[in-house]
Structures are given as C-alpha cells and as structure tokens.
N, C-alpha and C positions, 0 to 999 in steps of 0.2 A: 556282188550278188552272184552266187554260183547255183547252177542247176546240175544235180547229180543224175546221171543216166547210166543204165546197165546194159543197154541194148545197142546193137549195130543194125545196119541196113539189111542184113541177111538173118535177122532174128537170132543172133548169137550173142553170147555174154561178152560185152566189151565195155568195161567200166571206164568212164571218162567224165570230164567236167566241162560245162559251158559257163565261163565266168565273164561277167560284165564289170569292167574296171574303169573308174573315171580317169580322164586324161589329165589328172593333176592331183593336188592335195588341198585339203581344207585347213586353213590357218585360223585358229580361234583368236579373236581380239576382244577388247573390253566392250565395245558396242555391238558386237556381232561376230560374223565369220566371213572370211574372204577366201575365194577359190583362186588358187595359184596354178595356172596351166603349166604342164611340163612337156618337153619334147618327146616324141615317140621313142620306144626302146630300139636299141641297135641290134644287129645280128649277134654280136658277141654277148650282149646282155641276155638275149633269149637263150642262147646256148648255155650260158653259165647258170641261168635259172633252171633249165631242164636238168642239168647235172645235179643241182641241189635237190630238186624234186625226186629224181630217181633215187638218190642216196637216202632221203628221208623215208620214202615209201618202202624201200627194201628193209630199212632198219625197223620200221613199224611192223612189217610182216614177220620179221625175225623175232621181235619182242612178243608178238602174239602167238608164236608157235606155228605160223603158217608156212614158214621156210625152214628146212626143206619141206616140200609139199607132202602131205600125208593123204591117204585114201579117204574118201568121203565117209561120214559116219552114218548118214541116213539118206533116204530117197530125196529129201529136199536139197541136200548138198550134192547128190549124185547128178541131178539134172544140170545145174550150172557147170559142174566139172566136165561133163560130157560135151556141153556146148562150147566150153573154153578150149577143150582139145581139138574140136572141129575148127575153131578159130585159129589155133596154133598151126594146123596143117595148111591153112590158107596163107598164113604168114611165111611158111616155108616156100610156097610158090611165089610169094611176093618178093622174096629175096632175089630171085632172078631178075626182077625189074626194080631197080633202086628208085626210091621216091625222087621226084623232080625237085630241084632246089627252087625255093620260093623265098622272098624276103621275109624276115622275121618268123621263120619256121625252122624247127630243128627236130632231128630224129636221133635217138640213142638207145640201142639195144631194146627195142620193143616199146619205148617211151617216145611220145611225140608232143610237141608244143607248137601251137599255131597262134600268133599274136599279131596278125596283119589285117584284121577287120576293124574298120574305124567308121564311126558315125559322127556327124556334126551335131552340135548342141541343139539345133532347131529341127532336126530330122526326127520328129515324134513318131511318124509312121514307120520309119526304119527301125526305131527302137522297139516299137510294139511288135514288129515282125520278128526281130531278133529274140525278144523275150518269148514269144509264142513258139519259136523254133526250139528254144532251150527247154521249155516246159511241155513239149508235145509228148504224146504217149508212144508206146512201143509199136502199136499196130495202126496201120492205115487201111480202112476197109476198101478203098478204091484200088488197092494193090493186091487184093485177094480175088481169085477167080476159080472156077471149077474146070478142071482139065477133062479131056475126052474120056480118059480111063476112070473118071470118078474121083481122082485125088484132088487135093487143094493146091493150087499154084500160087506162089508168092513171087511177085515181081520186085526185084531188088532195085535200089536207087541207082547203082552203077554196076556194070558186069564185074565178075570175079577175074582174077588174073588168067584163068584158063578159058575165059569167054562166056561163062555161064551167066544167063540173064534171069532165069526163073528157078526157084526151088520147089519141089513137089513133096507133099506130105499126105499121109493118111490122117483121118481125124484124130487118132490117138497120138500120132507123132507130132502133129501141130500142138496138141495140148501139152505134151512134154516140153516142147520147145518154148511155149509161152510160160510154162511153170518155171522154167529156168530163169526167166527175166524178172520174176517177182522180187522186189527189194527186201532186204532183211527187215524183220519187224521193228517197229518203233524207230525208224530211220527217216529223218526229214530230208526230202529230195530237193528242197529250196533252202539255201543257206545265205545269210546276210553277214557281211564282214565290215570291220572298220567303223566308219561314222554311220553306216546304214544298219548296224546291228541294233537289236532292241534296247540293249542297255548302254548304248554309246551316249556320252555327254552331249555330243554335237548333233544327235539325231533330231531334236526339235527344229533345228535350222533347216533340215532337209524335207520336212513335211509341209505340204501345201496348207496355207492358212485361209480359212473361210471368211474371216473378217479383215482381210488385208485392205488397208485404206488406200494405198497407192503402190504401184510397182516401182521398186528402186531401179535406178539407171544401171545399165550394164557395166560391170566392174566395180560398182559401189558396194559398201558393206550393208549387210542386213541388220536393221535395228533389232535390239534385244526384245523390245516390247512387242514387236510383231510376231515373235516366235512363241509367246506364252500361250499355253493352252490350259483349258479346264481339265481337272483330273478325270480320267476315264471312269465310267460307271463300273461298279463291281460286277464281275461276271459270275454266272452260276457255274460252280465246279463241274467239270465234265466227268461223266461216269465212265468207268473202265469197261473193257469188253466183257469181262465176266459178269459184271452187274447188268449189262444190257441183255446178255444171253439169259440170265436168270429171270429177268423181267419178261422177256419174250416167252420163255417156257412156261412161266406161271400163267400168262395170259392164254397160252395154247391149252393148258389144262382146264382153265375156266371155260373156254369155248367147248371143249370136248364134254365137260360135265353138262353144259346146257343142252348140247345136242343129244346126249344120252337120256337126260330127263325128258326132253321133248319126245324122243322115240318111245 
C-alpha cells in the first residue's frame, strides 16, 4: 500500500511515496494461503532498486514530454514549478553536506530510497501510527503562528541546511504555496498493490472475517471456507462534479425565486 504525497516539511513541492510492504510473500494453496516470511533487503538490493526506479521515472517523464522541462502553461502549473525551483536551490545547499550513510538507504542524483523501517506483526499501534503518518495532510495548524510584523510564520520539522527554522509568508504568499501542493485532478493518493489490490485473487484471504469460527494457529493455512463472503450490495453510482454543481445551482435559483416572491 502506497501513500502519494506532494509536499515537504517546508511546504514545497516534493513528490514522494510512503509504501508499506509485507515482509514476505503470500503463497496460494488448495486449502487456503500461506505467508512465507523473507529476510530483509540488503544494502546492494536497495541501491539496485533505486537505480531501476530512477531509470523508469526518467523514461516515463520523457515519454510524456516532461523532459526536457518546458515552461508552465497556466497558473496552476506555475505555482508547483516555482515551489520546485525553491526546492532545487535548497538541494544545492545540501550538496555541501552529503547525506549520512544509513543501513538500507540509498541516494542517487536527486532520488532517494529508505527501506530501514520495520514493524513486528503484533505491533498494531505502530502500524496505525505509520499509516497515519503516510496519510497525513500537508498543513499542521500547530506549526502556524503570527509573527510580530503581521506575517504568518511556519515552523519546519527540521532546520534547513543554512539554519533556517521558520518560513514567513504574507496571506497571499501562503495561499500560493498551498495551491502548489494541490494534487492533480482525479488522482488517488492511496494505492493498493499486489494481493491488497481490489481485483487481486488472494484479496479475500486478507480481509477480516466477521463470522470466523476459530482463529487458526500461527503458521497454519487459512481454510478456504473461512474466506467466503457474501456479494457486496450494489452501490448507487456516484455523480460527477458537473452534475453536483448543476444540482446546486438549480437549488440556488429556486431559493432566489422564493425570496423574490416573498419580497
């Protein structure tokens, strides 16, 4: 499961993913499914994976015409571009201070991969805290304050390479910075992969069962009968944004007519 985020601690455009990966693979069998634990990745595997990710991301940007970079076409694209340029200037300062070497972490030409966070199977609170961290919003109200000169101060999570701990904005500047963090339209910020994907054949084995007769012992296979579910009820089709706006405008005209007749 991956959480897509477009923001950094300084309210700048920083596209990145927080991915939760099981520490093994699910092996299908005739009577159920069995989880096979795997050893943690090595440093060389993390570095090799980062090289593959960098190559595929650059190839995708080239196929979509984003490389070489062209100028923004409208204001909505101009705000993220300006925020990204600010981020690139900070990266130039960060070059003077190379990242510290950590196990299962790799850096390569602006790309980074951290794979050293591990949770035990029974650490449900830690898993919830990790999911909340990945699904959090871009703004934290407790980090906003009013400066003496009337500007809005934003306290960053960690100081910048030059020692800056707060950023100061006027109201309009803050709105521009927040507007640059709005994700593209019709983009899902939470993605499910593999056996956790909606259409995966093994997904019924991963869902909690309300009528489980008995919990299977650790390491045993899950019976196939315990994973059967009733077909979900039909959902009412969701109306698109244009239809909702049309409905709201129609209701507004009705209210105006009632007020006018009453007057």
